[in-house]
Structures are given as structure tokens and as C-alpha cells.
C-alpha positions as CSV (number, residue, x, y, z in Angstrom):
1,M,34.8,2.8,18.5
2,T,32.3,0.1,19.1
3,H,29.7,-0.4,21.4
4,Q,30.3,-3.1,23.9
5,N,27.3,-4.5,25.8
6,T,28.5,-5.6,29.4
7,V,26.4,-8.7,28.9
8,A,28.0,-9.7,25.4
9,G,28.3,-13.3,25.0
10,Q,31.6,-14.8,24.7
11,G,32.5,-16.1,21.2
12,Y,30.0,-13.8,19.6
13,G,30.8,-11.7,16.8
14,K,30.1,-8.3,15.7
15,V,27.4,-6.4,13.8
16,I,28.3,-3.3,11.7
17,I,25.3,-1.4,10.8
18,A,26.1,0.9,7.6
19,G,24.6,3.2,5.2
20,A,25.4,2.4,1.5
21,G,24.3,6.1,0.3
22,P,21.8,6.8,-2.2
23,G,23.0,4.6,-5.4
24,D,26.3,6.2,-6.8
25,P,29.0,3.6,-5.6
26,G,31.5,6.6,-5.6
27,L,29.4,8.0,-2.7
28,I,30.5,5.4,0.0
29,T,32.6,6.2,2.9
30,L,36.2,4.8,3.0
31,K,35.2,3.2,6.5
32,L,32.3,1.4,4.7
33,Q,34.6,0.3,1.8
34,R,36.9,-1.2,4.5
35,S,34.1,-3.0,6.5
36,L,32.9,-4.4,3.2
37,A,36.3,-5.9,2.5
38,R,36.7,-7.6,5.9
39,A,32.8,-8.5,6.7
40,E,32.3,-12.3,6.7
41,V,28.3,-12.0,6.3
42,I,26.7,-9.1,4.5
43,V,22.9,-8.7,5.0
44,Y,21.8,-6.1,2.6
45,D,18.8,-4.1,1.5
46,R,16.9,-4.2,-2.0
47,L,18.0,-0.4,-2.6
48,V,21.7,-1.1,-2.5
49,N,23.4,-0.7,-5.5
50,P,24.8,-4.0,-6.4
51,A,27.9,-2.5,-7.6
52,I,28.6,-1.5,-4.0
53,I,28.9,-5.1,-3.1
54,T,30.5,-6.7,-6.1
55,D,33.2,-4.2,-6.2
56,N,34.2,-4.1,-2.4
57,T,33.7,-7.6,-0.8
58,A,35.7,-10.6,0.0
59,P,35.0,-13.4,-2.6
60,E,34.2,-15.7,0.4
61,A,31.7,-13.4,1.9
62,V,28.2,-14.6,2.5
63,L,25.8,-12.5,0.9
64,V,22.4,-12.2,2.3
65,P,19.7,-10.2,0.3
66,A,16.9,-8.9,3.0
67,G,14.8,-6.5,0.9
68,K,12.0,-5.1,2.8
69,Q,9.5,-3.1,0.7
70,G,6.1,-1.6,1.6
71,Y,3.0,-3.1,0.0
72,N,4.9,-6.2,-0.7
73,D,3.9,-9.2,1.3
74,A,6.8,-11.3,-0.3
75,S,9.5,-9.0,1.2
76,V,11.5,-9.9,4.2
77,S,10.2,-8.9,7.4
78,Q,11.8,-6.9,10.0
79,E,11.7,-9.7,12.5
80,E,13.4,-12.0,9.9
81,I,16.3,-9.3,9.4
82,N,16.7,-9.0,13.3
83,N,16.9,-12.7,13.4
84,L,19.4,-13.2,10.6
85,I,22.0,-10.4,11.9
86,V,21.8,-12.0,15.6
87,Q,22.1,-15.5,14.4
88,Y,25.2,-14.8,12.3
89,A,26.9,-12.7,15.0
90,K,26.1,-15.6,17.5
91,Q,28.1,-17.8,15.2
92,G,31.2,-15.5,15.7
93,K,30.9,-13.9,12.3
94,T,31.5,-10.1,11.5
95,V,28.3,-9.1,10.0
96,L,27.7,-6.1,7.9
97,R,24.0,-4.9,7.9
98,L,24.0,-2.6,4.8
99,K,21.1,-0.2,4.2
100,G,20.5,2.1,1.3
101,G,20.8,5.8,2.1
102,D,21.8,6.6,5.8
103,V,20.8,4.3,8.8
104,A,19.2,7.1,10.6
105,F,16.4,8.3,8.3
106,F,13.5,6.1,7.7
107,S,15.4,3.0,8.2
108,N,14.3,0.4,10.9
109,V,17.8,0.7,12.8
110,F,15.9,1.2,16.1
111,D,14.4,-2.3,15.7
112,E,17.8,-3.9,14.8
113,L,19.7,-2.1,17.5
114,Q,17.0,-3.4,20.3
115,S,17.7,-6.8,19.1
116,L,21.5,-6.5,19.1
117,V,21.2,-5.0,22.8
118,E,18.9,-7.8,23.9
119,N,21.2,-10.3,22.8
120,G,24.4,-8.9,24.0
121,I,25.9,-8.3,20.5
122,V,28.5,-5.7,19.9
123,Y,27.8,-3.4,17.2
124,E,29.1,-0.2,15.6
125,I,27.2,2.2,13.3
126,I,28.8,3.8,10.1
127,P,26.7,6.7,8.5
128,G,26.0,7.2,4.8
129,I,24.8,9.9,2.6
130,T,20.9,10.0,2.8
131,A,18.7,10.1,-0.2
132,A,17.6,13.7,0.4
133,A,21.1,14.9,0.2
134,G,22.0,12.7,-2.9
135,A,18.9,14.0,-4.7
136,S,19.5,17.4,-3.9
137,A,23.0,17.3,-5.2
138,Y,22.3,15.3,-8.3
139,T,19.6,17.6,-9.3
140,G,21.0,21.0,-8.4
141,I,18.1,21.8,-6.4
142,P,19.4,23.4,-3.0
143,L,17.0,22.3,-0.3
144,T,17.6,25.4,1.9
145,A,18.5,28.0,-0.8
146,R,18.3,31.5,0.7
147,G,15.3,33.2,-0.4
148,Y,13.5,30.3,-1.3
149,A,13.2,28.1,1.9
150,Q,13.8,28.7,5.7
151,G,14.5,25.1,6.3
152,V,13.7,21.5,5.1
153,Q,11.5,18.8,6.5
154,L,12.1,15.1,5.9
155,L,9.0,13.1,5.9
156,T,7.2,10.0,4.7
157,Y,3.6,9.7,4.0
158,N,1.0,6.5,3.6
159,P,-2.5,6.2,4.2
160,N,-1.5,4.8,7.7
161,S,0.6,8.0,8.7
162,H,-2.6,9.7,10.6
163,Y,-0.9,13.2,10.5
164,S,-3.1,15.6,12.5
165,P,-4.9,18.7,10.6
166,E,-2.5,20.6,12.8
167,K,0.4,18.9,11.1
168,W,-0.9,19.3,7.8
169,K,-1.7,23.2,8.4
170,Q,2.0,23.6,9.7
171,L,3.2,21.7,6.4
172,A,1.1,23.8,4.2
173,S,1.7,27.3,5.7
174,G,5.2,27.1,6.1
175,T,8.3,27.9,3.8
176,D,10.3,25.0,4.6
177,T,11.2,22.5,1.7
178,L,9.4,19.3,2.1
179,V,11.1,16.1,1.4
180,F,9.0,12.9,1.2
181,Y,10.6,9.5,1.3
182,M,8.7,6.4,0.3
183,S,5.6,8.2,-0.7
184,V,5.4,8.6,-4.6
185,K,2.7,6.1,-4.5
186,N,0.7,8.4,-2.6
187,I,1.8,11.8,-4.3
188,A,-1.8,12.6,-5.3
189,D,-3.0,12.4,-1.6
190,V,-0.2,14.4,-0.5
191,A,-0.8,17.1,-2.8
192,E,-4.5,17.1,-2.0
193,L,-3.8,17.3,1.8
194,L,-1.3,20.2,1.2
195,L,-3.9,22.0,-1.0
196,R,-6.7,21.4,1.6
197,Y,-4.7,23.3,4.2
198,S,-3.8,26.2,1.9
199,K,-0.7,25.3,0.2
200,K,-0.5,27.3,-3.0
201,P,-1.7,25.4,-6.0
202,G,1.3,26.2,-8.2
203,T,4.0,25.3,-5.7
204,P,6.4,23.1,-7.7
205,L,7.4,19.6,-6.9
206,A,9.9,17.0,-8.5
207,V,10.0,13.4,-8.1
208,I,13.4,12.1,-8.6
209,E,13.8,8.2,-9.4
210,Q,16.8,6.5,-8.5
211,A,18.8,9.6,-7.5
212,S,22.6,9.7,-7.9
213,T,22.8,6.7,-10.3
214,Q,23.4,6.7,-13.9
215,Y,19.6,6.0,-14.4
216,Q,18.4,9.3,-12.6
217,Q,15.1,10.5,-13.7
218,V,13.5,13.7,-12.7
219,H,10.0,14.6,-13.4
220,L,8.4,18.0,-12.7
221,S,5.1,19.1,-11.8
222,D,3.2,21.0,-9.2
223,L,0.5,20.4,-6.6
224,Q,-2.3,21.3,-8.7
225,H,-1.4,19.2,-11.7
226,C,0.7,16.3,-10.4
227,G,-2.4,14.0,-10.1
228,S,-3.1,14.5,-13.9
229,D,0.5,14.7,-15.0
230,F,1.7,11.4,-13.2
231,S,-1.6,9.5,-13.5
232,G,-0.8,5.8,-14.1
233,K,2.9,6.6,-14.0
234,K,5.1,3.9,-12.8
235,F,8.2,5.2,-10.7
236,S,11.0,3.0,-10.3
237,S,11.8,2.5,-6.4
238,P,13.6,4.3,-4.8
239,S,11.8,7.5,-5.7
240,L,11.9,10.7,-3.6
241,L,9.3,13.6,-3.7
242,I,10.5,17.3,-3.2
243,I,8.0,19.9,-2.8
244,G,8.8,23.8,-2.6
245,E,9.9,26.8,-4.3
246,V,13.4,25.5,-4.4
247,V,12.4,23.2,-7.2
248,H,12.1,26.1,-9.6
249,L,16.0,26.0,-9.2
250,Y,16.4,22.7,-11.0
251,K,16.2,24.3,-14.8
252,S,19.1,26.7,-13.6
253,F,21.4,24.4,-11.7
254,N,20.9,20.9,-12.9
255,W,24.3,19.4,-14.1
256,N,23.2,15.7,-14.4
257,E,21.2,14.9,-17.5
258,N,18.0,12.4,-17.4
259,A,18.8,8.9,-18.2
260,A,16.6,6.7,-20.8
261,E,13.4,6.2,-19.4
262,G,12.7,3.1,-17.9
263,S,16.4,2.2,-17.0
264,V,17.0,0.9,-13.6
265,F,20.2,0.0,-11.5
266,N,18.7,-2.9,-9.8
267,E,15.9,-5.3,-10.3
268,L,13.4,-3.1,-8.2
269,V,9.6,-3.1,-7.9
270,T,8.1,0.2,-9.4
271,E,5.4,2.0,-7.6
272,Q,2.3,3.2,-9.4
273,I,0.2,6.1,-8.7
């Protein structure tokens, strides 16, 4: 089923907004696979595994890289991406807007949907496996394991996040597993803030690089020592931060061995602490 705007322009194409999953090409949905095969234009994020595109698209499809990255002025802006998908759809094309992970978690799908609605473009949304689920499964860290966590919170943090002291108190005092997207560059700040508001210094954490790919790397530490353990460390993007007692379960249930250090599934910018 697709969204049909009542003012959709005649002759306009359609935009499919889809999640490509956390990296393993085998984790894409059948619906996305079919959409890749029939799309005329694919506007894709930098975190999408290239194999997903090369193995599933028609030879004549137009491939448009639209990588957007924080702290990188050379990356494509959200406004440019909005304009790209609208312009191609107005040419009557079937456009696939392909995002890493799932479209609803820390992506800018809201901005893109607004642009499509404002321009009367027909669209549909295909979910994907989000990075937290992929990292959890491929490390053997169950995020809500009974006796270890009462829930899970999916978060992101950078110096502009402006979380209130009350928010940090809630995060630090609770028993939920905390999963931070796009935050490893600021891991020392996250740890300091949680400790300031009474999180236990020995609370374990894991940084998972390139989760679910053949290049996955897992790095373990705790809130008290992560600043020194990871000082000067460059993590390949995408990297995910998991904080909580469930990280203790990694050594018992990990089934996916670390890859060789420094390997990447894509030419991605590293993030240095």
C-alpha cells in the first residue's frame, strides 16, 4: 500500500523510502530486494553496504550517492537530498531512497516525508533492521535480558544534544540498557555525565564497529576506564555504543569472532575520540 497525496501531480513518479539494515546484505527484506530490482533511481546513504546495491539493482538504474555525516562539511546536506528525491520523482521515475538500518531510528525521514507531501509525491516506506538489533544479535548481547535490564533506551549524543540534568539522572539511575547511535566520538563525555549523575563506575560498555558485517569489531571497557582505554582510538563508522549490565553477557554468548583490525566494508570516515 502506498501513500497517495490528493494533490499528487499527474505524471509524477513514486518514492520508496527503505531501510537497508545494519550491514549484512543477507538481512535485507524481500520487499526491499524487489524494490531494488525495479527502481530506476537509487539515492543511497554512505552506510549502506555496497554489496546490497551491486547484487540487487538493474544495470540501467541510476545510482546517486547521498552520504550525510556529522562533523563533515563535505557530505551531502539534508536539503540537497530532499531536492534530489523530489526532482527525480517529478521526472516520472521510481525512486528508491535507501538508508542504513531502519528509516525510523535516527534518520531524517521526517524531513524527506515533509518534502514529498509538500510536492504531492506518492511514497511508501519499507522498514529495515535497525543497528541496535543488528549489533545485539551479532554480539550475543540481549539488550533486555531478564535479571540484567528492565528495558532499553535508544539514544544519540553530541555536544549539541542539551539533555537536561533530570534526563541524565534518569539515565544514570535506571536499569535500562542504553544504546547510543552516532556517539562514539563523544564516548568520554557520555561516560563522564553518567558518572556525574551516579551511574556505577564499573558499568560495562561495548563499542561495536560495523555491526553484522564480516568486518565487525567489538571493544569492551567500562564507564570509569573507557576514556583512557579508547584515548586516540579511531572507530570505523558506523559504530554503536551499548552501556549496561547486559554487556557482561558478551563473553558468554558471542558467536561472531572479531574481524581483523582496520578492515572496512565501505570507504567510511573514521571517528576519533
